[in-house]
C-alpha positions in Angstrom: -26.8 -2.5 -33.5 -24.9 0.6 -34.3 -26.4 2.9 -36.9 -29.7 1.1 -36.7 -32.8 2.9 -35.5 -33.8 0.4 -32.8 -37.2 1.8 -32.2 -38.2 1.7 -35.9 -36.7 -1.9 -36.2 -38.7 -2.9 -33.1 -41.9 -1.4 -34.7 -41.3 -3.2 -38.0 -40.7 -6.5 -36.1 -43.8 -6.0 -34.0 -46.0 -5.3 -37.1 -44.6 -8.3 -38.9 -45.3 -10.5 -35.8 -48.9 -9.2 -35.9 -49.3 -9.9 -39.6 -47.8 -13.4 -39.1 -50.2 -14.1 -36.2 -53.1 -13.2 -38.6 -51.7 -15.4 -41.3 -51.2 -18.3 -38.9 -54.8 -17.9 -37.8 -56.1 -17.9 -41.4 -54.0 -21.0 -42.2 -55.4 -22.8 -39.1 -58.9 -21.9 -40.2 -58.2 -23.2 -43.7 -56.6 -26.4 -42.4 -59.7 -26.9 -40.3 -62.2 -26.7 -43.1 -64.3 -29.8 -43.5 -63.8 -31.2 -47.0 -67.5 -32.3 -47.5 -68.5 -28.7 -46.9 -66.0 -26.8 -49.0 -64.7 -29.5 -51.3 -61.1 -30.8 -51.5 -60.2 -28.6 -54.5 -61.2 -25.4 -52.7 -59.5 -26.4 -49.5 -56.3 -27.3 -51.3 -56.3 -24.0 -53.3 -56.8 -22.0 -50.1 -54.1 -23.9 -48.2 -51.7 -23.4 -51.1 -52.4 -19.6 -51.1 -52.3 -19.2 -47.3 -49.2 -21.3 -46.9 -47.3 -19.1 -49.4 -48.3 -16.1 -47.4 -47.2 -17.7 -44.2 -43.8 -18.6 -45.8 -43.3 -15.0 -46.9 -44.1 -13.4 -43.6 -42.2 -16.0 -41.5 -39.1 -15.6 -43.6 -39.4 -11.8 -43.5 -39.8 -11.8 -39.7 -36.8 -14.2 -39.2 -34.7 -12.0 -41.4 -35.6 -9.0 -39.4 -34.9 -10.7 -36.1 -31.5 -12.0 -37.4 -30.4 -9.0 -39.3 -31.7 -6.0 -37.4 -33.6 -7.4 -34.6 -33.2 -8.6 -31.1 -30.7 -11.4 -31.5 -27.5 -9.3 -31.7 -28.9 -6.8 -29.2 -29.4 -9.6 -26.6 -26.0 -11.1 -27.2 -24.4 -7.6 -26.9 -26.2 -6.7 -23.8 -26.5 -10.1 -22.1 -23.7 -12.4 -23.3 -24.9 -15.1 -20.9 -28.0 -15.5 -23.0 -26.0 -16.1 -26.2 -26.7 -19.9 -26.1 -30.4 -19.4 -26.0 -30.2 -16.9 -28.9 -28.2 -19.4 -30.9 -30.8 -22.1 -30.2 -33.5 -19.7 -31.6 -31.4 -18.9 -34.6 -31.0 -22.7 -35.3 -34.8 -23.1 -35.1 -35.1 -20.3 -37.7 -32.9 -22.5 -40.0 -35.1 -25.5 -39.2 -38.2 -23.5 -40.1 -36.7 -22.5 -43.4 -35.9 -26.1 -44.2 -39.4 -27.3 -43.2 -41.2 -24.6 -45.1 -39.0 -25.0 -48.2 -39.9 -28.7 -48.1 -43.6 -28.3 -47.5 -44.5 -25.5 -50.0 -43.4 -27.3 -53.1 -45.1 -30.5 -52.0 -48.4 -28.7 -51.4 -48.0 -26.8 -54.7 -47.9 -30.0 -56.8 -50.8 -31.7 -55.0 -54.1 -32.3 -56.8 -57.5 -33.0 -55.3 -57.0 -36.6 -56.3 -54.4 -37.1 -53.5 -56.5 -36.8 -50.4 -54.3 -39.0 -48.1 -51.2 -37.1 -49.0 -53.0 -33.8 -48.5 -54.2 -34.9 -45.1 -50.6 -35.8 -44.1 -49.3 -32.5 -45.4 -52.0 -30.6 -43.4 -50.8 -32.4 -40.3 -47.2 -31.5 -41.1 -48.3 -27.8 -41.5 -50.2 -27.9 -38.2 -47.1 -29.3 -36.5 -45.0 -26.5 -38.0 -47.4 -23.9 -36.8 -47.3 -25.3 -33.3 -43.5 -25.3 -33.4 -43.5 -21.7 -34.5 -45.9 -20.8 -31.7 -43.6 -22.4 -29.1 -40.6 -20.6 -30.7 -42.4 -17.3 -30.5 -43.1 -17.8 -26.7 -39.4 -18.6 -26.2 -38.5 -15.4 -28.0 -40.8 -13.3 -25.8 -39.4 -14.9 -22.7 -35.9 -14.2 -23.8 -36.6 -10.6 -24.6 -38.4 -10.1 -21.3 -35.5 -11.6 -19.5 -32.9 -9.5 -21.4 -34.8 -6.2 -21.0 -36.4 -6.5 -17.6 -33.7 -8.3 -15.6 -32.0 -5.8 -13.2 -28.4 -6.6 -12.6 -28.2 -4.2 -9.8 -25.1 -2.1 -9.0 -26.8 1.1 -8.2 -26.3 2.5 -4.8 
């Protein structure tokens, strides 16, 4: 991470994580709306809008983590953790594939496809849960890489 202001990169990543958490919460609320109360057309429109926001922020955060973020730092400072970093990087690729598959499907939906919409909502919920687990793994990895004392001092 030569030439990169680590503190400012960490701040940007932290802010993007906060934004993504808010967007995930909004998406969960929208997915939980009861159709008889709000109507399928309104719920669909809101899911489409919020899912696009989720996609933008998720992709931005993954780019930050991969390009300027913790991944290279962890590998450089704790090479024994490289396999775990690579696992998380592969999950990023999986998230990209999933979101690029889901967004177009949701975009072309109409209110006259309630069964397909229900299935896609379940798929989005599963993706959110996977992203949550991934985030916890990242936090654990960062804590381990930053807080683990290797000793050596007299």
